[in-house]
N, C-alpha and C positions, 0 to 999 in steps of 0.2 A: 503493500500499500503507499504511493508515495505522498510524500509531504509535502510536495506542491498541490498535488490532486488533491489533499485532503484538508489541507488549512485555507488554499489558495483560490480553489475552486469556486466559481461563480453560480449563482443557482439562479438556472432561467424556466417558468414556465413552471415552478414544482408545485409551489404554495403561494397563492396569490392573495395576501395578505393584503395587503395595500397600504392604506396610510394608519392602521392602527393604533389607538389611544387606550386606556381602561377604559373607554366607551364606545370605541369602533371595533366592530370586528365581523370580516367577512366570511359567508359559508365557505366550509371546505368542499373542494368537491372530490367525493368519495372514488371516485374511479381515480382521479391522478394520482392521490397518496396511497391507492393500494398498489398500482402501477412502481411508484416511486420507492417503495418498500420491497419490492419483489425486482430490484435491480442494482447492484451490488455500488456500481459509478453515480446512481442519485441515491442512494442514502449515505454515501461520503459526501455529497455534497451538499446534500440536505444539512449534517452535520457540520460542514464548512459554514454552513450560512450560520449556524448557530453558533460558531466562532467569531464571524465576524463582527461582533460590539466588544470585544476583549480592546479596550485603550490604545491609541495611537502612544506613545510615552513624549514622540519626539513634538505632531503638530498637537495633538489633542490635548494635551495637559498645559500646553505654552498657549494657543491661540482657541481653538476649537471649544474647549471646555472652561480653559482659565487657569486651573490651578497655579501656576507660578504667574501669573499676572494678577491676581487677587492676593494674595502671598505679600512680602515683602523681601524677596531674593532678585528677581527679573524685573526689570524695567524697560519697557519699550519705550519709545517715543508717543509722546500723547495724543501728537497729528496723523501716527498712522491709521488711529479709527477712523477716519474716512476712508480705508479702503478696506482690511482684513484683518482690521485689529477691533471687533466692536466689542469686544469684554473691557476694553480699557474704561468704556461709561461706567461700569461698574464701580470702580474704585474711585472716581469723581462724583458720584453722588444722582447721578441718573439713572439710578437702578429702581423698578418699580415691578410691580406683579404684571405690567403692560408692555415690560421689555423682552424681545423675543433673546432665545438662547441657544446658540447655534450646537449644545449637548445634546438637545433633542430626545434626553432621557426618557420623558414622561411620554414621548410618542413611542420612540424605536425600542426601548428597553425590554417590555412588557409584549412586543411583537416575538425578540427572542426568545425571551421566556417560554411562551406560548410552543413556538416552535419546539425548543426542549423536550417539554412536554410531550409533546404530538409524538417526538422520536423516542423516547424513551417507552410510550407506551404501545408503537406501532413496529418499532425496530425486529429483527429476529435474525436468526443463523438462515445465510444462503449458502449449503456446504457444497452443490454445483458451480457456485460462483467464487468460491473461495472468499467466503466468509464465514468462517467457525462460528460457535456457541463464544469462547473465549474472545474474541475481537468483540463482539456485541456486548459482550460484558464490560468490556472496556469502555466503550463508546456510550454506554448508557451511565456510568461514572463519570463520564467527562460532561456529556450531557449533564447530568445532575450536577454537579458542580458550577458549571457553565450558568445555571438557571440562577442558583444559591448568590453566584457572584454579581451578575446583574441585578437580583432582589436589592443586594448591597447595595451597589452604587446607586438605586434609588433611595438607598434608606439613609446611606451618609450623605448624599445631596438633600434631601427634602424631609430627613424625619422621619414619623411615622406616615405610612401611604397607607392606600388600597392594597388588601394583602390578603391573596387567596391560594395557598400552594397548591400546586397540583392539579388545579383545577383548570380544564379545557370548557370553554362555551359551546353547548350544543349546536348544531345548525339550525335548531329551532328555534335559537334563544329569543325572549324577551329583552326590550332595552333596561328593565326595572332590572333583570339578573345582572345587569355589570352595574347599575348604579349602587355602588359600594360606597362605605366609607374607610376612615384609616382606621386601624389597629395600633395598639399601644405598641412601641418602638421595643421595649424588653421581650414582649411578646413574638416580636418579628424575629430581633436578635437570635435567641432560644433558638426557634425553628431553623435558622439557616445555618446555625452553630453545628447542630447536629447534621443536615446536610452534607457540609463540606468535611468532616468528618467523618461521616461514613461513604463518602465518594473516594475520601484518601485511601482508606481502606483497601479500595480494589483496585490499586493504581499502584506503577511501580514509581521508585522516587527518580530514578533514570532511567530513561528509553535506552537500549543497548545499540538499536537501530537508529543509525544516525538520520535515516529517514523521517522518522516517526520525532528528531527533536523539534519541538516547539506544543504537542500534542499536551494535555495536561496530564501532569505528575502529579504524586501523593505529595511533593514538596512543593508544588505550585499551589494546590487546595492546602496547605497547611500554611503557609504562607500567608494567604488570603484571610483564612481564619483567625491565625493570631493578630492582624492588624486588626481588623474586627472588632474582637475583642479586647483589643487593648482600647480603641475609641470608646467603646460600651464602657468603659471603665472608668474613664477620666469623665473629671470637674463637668462638662459640658450636660451629660447626661448622666451621670451618677450623685445623685443627692442635689441636684440644682434646684433652687425655687425659683427661678424667673419664669417655671413654665408650670407652675402651681396652677390649676382652672383652665387649663390647655385640654378640653376635652374634645374627642368627636360626638356626632350628633346622636347616639346613645346614651351620652353622659361618663363616657368613660375616659378618664387621665391617659391622655397619652403619651405623657414621660411620668417616669416613677421617680418622686423630688426628694424619696429615703434614700441617704447613702449608704450603699451596700461595699464592704470590703470583699466580699466573696468574689465580687466583678475583678477585683484587682488579683484574688487568689485563681483566680478560671482563665484571664490573662495570662499570667506569670505560667502556667499550666500549659497554655497553649504556647506559648514562647517556646518552652522547652521541648516539649513534646515536637515542635519544628526544628530545632535547631539537632537534635539528637539523630533524628530521622535522615537530617541533609547531610551533618558529619558521618554517620556511618555510609549513608551511600558516596562521601569522597567530595563532597561541597567543601569549600574553604577561600580564605579571604586570596584576593590575587596580590602575589608580590614578584618584587624583583629584588636582584641583590647588585651592592656597587662590589667594586673591585678589591675591597676589602674584606666580602662576605657578608656583609649586613646590609638589612632591607634599604635597599634604595628607595623611600617614598616619593621620591620627584615620578620617576619613572613607572610606579607601581600607578599612583594616583592616576597619572596621565595617558596610560597605555592599558589600564582597565575597561576605559571606552572602549577602545580597537581591537580589542583582543577576543577572538568567538572562544565559546564555552571548549569547541574541540582544538582548540590551540591551547587550553591550558585554563583558561578565565573560568577556575569553578564556582566562582563567586556568584555566577549569573544564578539564580532562582526561579525569574517567571520570565521568560523570552519573549520576544514579540515577532513571530516570523511571519508574517504576510508581507505579500510584496511592495504595499505603501511603506513597508519600512525603511526600505531605501531611500523613496520619498520623505521621510520624515524627519533624516537627520539632515538632510539637505535644505528643510525649509527652516530647521532650526542656523544651519551654518551662514545661510544665504543672510538672513537677518543678523549676522555680525560682522562678518568679512565685511571690510571696507570696499566703500565706492570704487576705488581702484581697481578693483579684481570682482567689480560687477553685483558687491552685496548691499544689503541695506546700512550696516555702517551704526545702527541706533539702540540694541540691545544690548543692556546696562546692567550695573548691579547697583543697589542701594548702597548709601555711605553706613548705613548699619551693618550691612551684610560685611564691607570692608571691615568695619572697628569690630567685628565679633570675630574674627580669625585671630587665633592666638599668636603669642611671640615665639621664636625657635626653642625657646626653653621650656614652651607647655602652656606659658599663664596668659591670662586675659591681660588686656594693655590698661585696663583699670588699675591692677593693680601695682602696688609700689615697687614691688620686687621684679617687676616683667621688664623693666630696660626701655620702654616707651619710649621713642621721642616725636614729636609730632610734627615740629616745625623744622627748617632748615635741612642742607643737604648732605648727603654721603660724601666724604673724600677719598673713599677709594673703593676699590669692589670688593667684593664679599664673595667667598670660595666655599663651596663643600663639598665632599664628598658623595659625587654624584655623576652619571653618567646624561644627567638631562642636559640638553643645550639652548633651554628654553626659557633663561634668565638674560644672556646676552647674545646668543649663537655660539658660545662655547662652553665647552664640556666643563661641569664643574662651577660656571661661575652663574650666581645667582643675581644678584643686581649689581649695575655699573656705578663707576664712582659718579656723583652729581646727581643718583639720586636721589626724591625727597624722603625725607626719612621716618615719613609715614607707613611708608612700604619698605624699609628696612630691616633686617630680621627678625621679619614674619614665618611663622612654620610654612611649610611645603603646599600645605593644600589652599594656603593664600595662591602663591605663584602660578598657583595650574588652575586657579579659578578665576583669576582676575586680570585683566590687564587694563594698565595705567600709565598713565603721560610717561614717556623715559622706558616703558616696558617694552621686552622683545618680541618685534610681530615677524614670525620666522617668512611668510610666503614671503613680504616684501623687503625680508634680510634686512631689516632697521629697525630702528625704535618707534613704538608709536607717537604719533605727533599730534597733540589733542587742542592744543590752544589756536582759538580761535583763526578762520581762514590759514592753518597749517593744512598738512596735506590729510588729516584726517577728521578733519571738523571745518566743514562749509561754510558751519552755525546756520542751520537746516535742519527740517525733522530727521532726514537722513543723518544723521550725525548723535555722538556720545554726548547726550544733554545734560550730565551730569558727569563727564568726565571719564567714564568709566567703559570699559567693553567686558563681556561675559566671555571667559578660555572656558570654564568647563565645556566638556564634550566636544569642541573644537578641535578637529585633526589640523595642525599647524601648517600643512600643503593644500587642503579642501581649497581650490580657485573655481568656485561660482561661473567667474567670466568663460573660461574653457571646459566646462562641464566637467571637472576632474575632481571626484572624491574617493575617498578611501573606504569601502566596504567595511561595515565594521557590524555586529550583531545588537540591534536596539532591545533594551528590556525593560521593564516595568520594576521588580522588587529584585536587591542583591542581598547578600549574606549579611555585611557590614550593617545594612538598615535595621535588620531583624535581631542581632547581635543589641543595638542599642532598645530595641523595643522591649528583649527581655529585661535590661539595666534598668528600664523605667518601671516595668510591671514586677520585676522580685521585689524592689527599693519599696513601692507602694503597697504591698501585698503583705508584709511581713515587716514589722519596726523592731528590726533586732540587728545585732552586730553581723551575723551570718550571712543574713541577706545582701546588707548594704557592701558586704566584701565580695559577694558572690555578683553583685551589683557590676564593684568598680572591675571584676576580672574581666568580663564584656567590653565593658568600658576600654578598658587597656589594652583590650586585643585590636580596637581601632586604631587607638592612639600610637602602639608598637608600630602599626604600618604608616601611620602619619607623620613618624617622626619626631615625636615630641615626647615630652618625658610621662610616663606614668602616675597614677593616684595612687593613695595607699594611706589606711585609715592610722599608721603609725604615725609617731613623732620622729619627723627626721627636718636637719636643718633647712632653711630656706634655701639654699644653694644647694643642697644635693643634687648630683651629676645624675641621679637616675629617678627618682619620685619628687610627687607634690604631696604636701599634707594634706587630708580631706577631714574635716570634723565628723566623728563618728555619730553624726546623728540624719534623720531621713530629708530634712529640707537641703541639710547641703550635698548630700548624694543625689538629690532631686534637681537643686540646680546644677552638677557638675553632668547630669544625664540632657538637659536640655541644653546646657552651651556646646556640647559635643554633637548632639542631631544637627542644632543648628549651623554649623560649618562642615560635617563630613556628610550631609542629606542636601545641602545647598542646591537650588537649579535644579533636584530631583521632581518637582511636583508634593514634595512632602509637608513643606513647610504651614501650606494654606489648612491640611489636617490638623498640623500642631498647634495652630494658632486656634482655629476652631475648639477644637477637645478640649484646648487647657484654659480655654476662656479668658486667654491675655488680651486679645486686640485691642480694648481701651488703654490698657499699659503699655503699648508698643508707639513712640509717637508717629514713626512711618506709617502707621496703620491709620492715624486718625487726624495725621493734620500735617504739618510743611515736611518735605521728606528735601532731603542734603544731598549734594555733592561735591564734586569742583566745581569753580565757576568756568562753563564752557564758554562764555564771553569774553572769557579773558586772553590776553595777548602777550603776557610776558609770566613769570614765575607770581610778582607779588600780586596781579592779578586774577591768576587762574588757581594757586594753592591757596583756597580760600573756602570752607563751608559755606555753599550757597543755597538757597532753595530753589529748587527745579521743576517743584509741582506741591500740589496741598490735596491732598486723600481725603475723603470723608469717609466717616463710618459711622452704623447706626447698628444699635443691639438685635435689629430683624435679619441682618447681614449673615448671621452664622446660620441660618439657612438657608435656602433659594425660595422665593416664594412661587406657590403654584400659579401657574399661568392663568388668568385672570378669562380665558375662554371654558377653560375646563372648569372652574368654579362654577362659571354660568351654566356650564351644561349640565355640571352634577349635584343637585344639590344636598346630597350626602358627604361633600368636601367642607371641610374647615382649612381658612386659609393657617399657612405657618406662623409661629408666633409674632407679633409685634409688625405685621403686615398688614394688616386692617388701619 
C-alpha cells in the first residue's frame, strides 16, 4: 500500500457531502458507498480524505488558522492583511462573531468526522484485493483517532461544542435531529481521551515500512492525547470561575469551575505513557556533535528542521506528509527571505521573544548574574566550539565585532531563531542591513517593521527567486515539546520534591541539547559551571517550565495554546497593548537601536475562545455563544 496513494490521493465522487456543517447533511447514495467499500483503491482514497484535515503546520498554523499570528512570537506586517493575512485583524480589535475565519473548523471538521465514522462502520476485509483483516483493523484505528483529533481541534478552538460521538445522521433525517446544543467541556474530553487511548493500542509506534510513514501511529495518538489532557488540566478550564453560569439551553454548566488536582495527575500519566512508548520505540532528541565530541547546539537546533526521520531525526513524533507540505514551508520561507531574492521580507519576531532567550550561561537577561548588557557594541568577535557558520559565515564565529550588545553572549537558540541587524545573511553572503533605506529595509510593508526577521525553520540557502528549496520533513509535534509537557504536568500533579526533580530532569534534557546550564534543586554557587539553582517549590519550577517553553517552542504554533490555557494574556504587554522592536525608521545606530512601538494590540477576555459564527447561531436556536462574545 503506497503512502502517496494513501495519504495524498484525492477523493472524487465518493461521498458528496457538499458544505456540511453541524446543521447540514446531504443524503448518502447507498449504491455509491457500497461500491466504495468493495474496492481497495476507493477504500484507501476514502481514508486518505479523512486524513486530509490534519493541520499543515506551515501555512495553516501561521496564516490560515493564525495560531502563530495570535501569539507573541511571529509578527507579520499589519498591512499584509489586505492580501493573504486576514487573521491580523484579530489582534488589532476588529474581531467579532461576524468575522470570517479561513480555518473553517465549524464547517469542515464535522464532515471529516462523519466520513471517519462511515469508514469505521463500513470498511471490511477484501482478501481477493490484498486488503486483509489486519490492515482493516489498522485503518479503523486510524480513523477512530482522526475523528477524535478533529473533535479535539474543535473543542480547543471553541470550547464546548455540539457533540454526538459515533453518530451518523440517517438519510431520512429531519432538521430537528441535527439542531443539538453544546455538551460540557469535561464530558467531551473524557470521551476523546478514551478514543485516543484505545486507538493507540491498535497501532504500532513506528511503521517498519517507509511507505507507511505518515500514517497514524500509537505515538501520534498518545502525543495528541497528552497535549489535550495538559490543556484540560490547565487554569483556563480547571477551576476557572470566569465561566460560572455559562450554560447550554438545557441549563447544564458547560465548564466545571471546581479545581481538580486529578486532572493534572491524569495529564502527567498521559505524558509519561507517551514518553515511555516513544523512547522504547527509538524516538530521541536530534543532536549533532562538535569536534570535541560534545553536543553542538547550533547545528543540532538548525538541522533539526531539515533532517528527515529516515535520516536520523527521531525527534519527529507527528509528521505531516501530504503533498502540500512542500508548498507549506515555501510559503513560510517566502514571507521571510528578503525582496532581493523574491521574498516578502517582513515576517519578524516580537522584542518580547528576543528578550525571552537566555544568555549563554543559561540565565534570563533580567538576572543580575546573567551578564546582559543592552546598549553599546562589542569590540571583538565571539567564537564557540561549533561547526555552525550562521554567525558570520565562518565556522565557530557566533557574532562579529561591533554587534549591538543586546545580541551578544546569548544562548544558541537565539541565534538559530532570530535574524537581527548585523547578523549573518547566508543567502546573500553578507550581514543583514535593516536601517531605513538600506538593502533589507525599503521602509514599506515588505520590510522587517520592528527590526527583526525570523530565522527558525528557514534553510539558509532557500531562494524563492529561483525556486530553489531544500526538501525537509514537515511535522506538527516533536519530542522536545513532549518533554516540557511532562515537566509541567508532573510539577503540577504532585507538590513534592520527587516530582520537581522529575520535572527538572526533563527540562534539563532540553537545555542540554540547547547548550545552556542545567537546573538543580541543590545549592550551588551562582557561577557554577554546570548548574543553576532553582528553589525547591512548585512555583519556581513552574516558572522554569514556562520560560523554557517560551524559547524552545517559539514560532511552532505552541505559544498561542500556552497563553490561553495558562490564562495569562492580560499579563503580557505585547498581547494587550504596545508592541516593541527596534526602530525600522532609523538610519543610523543612534536612531535604529531604540525600543520603539511598531503596533498596538487589542485583547478582550472573550478572545480566549473563538466565537461561533453568527450564521450558525441564527441557524440553530440550541446554540449559545462563546463566553463574553454577546
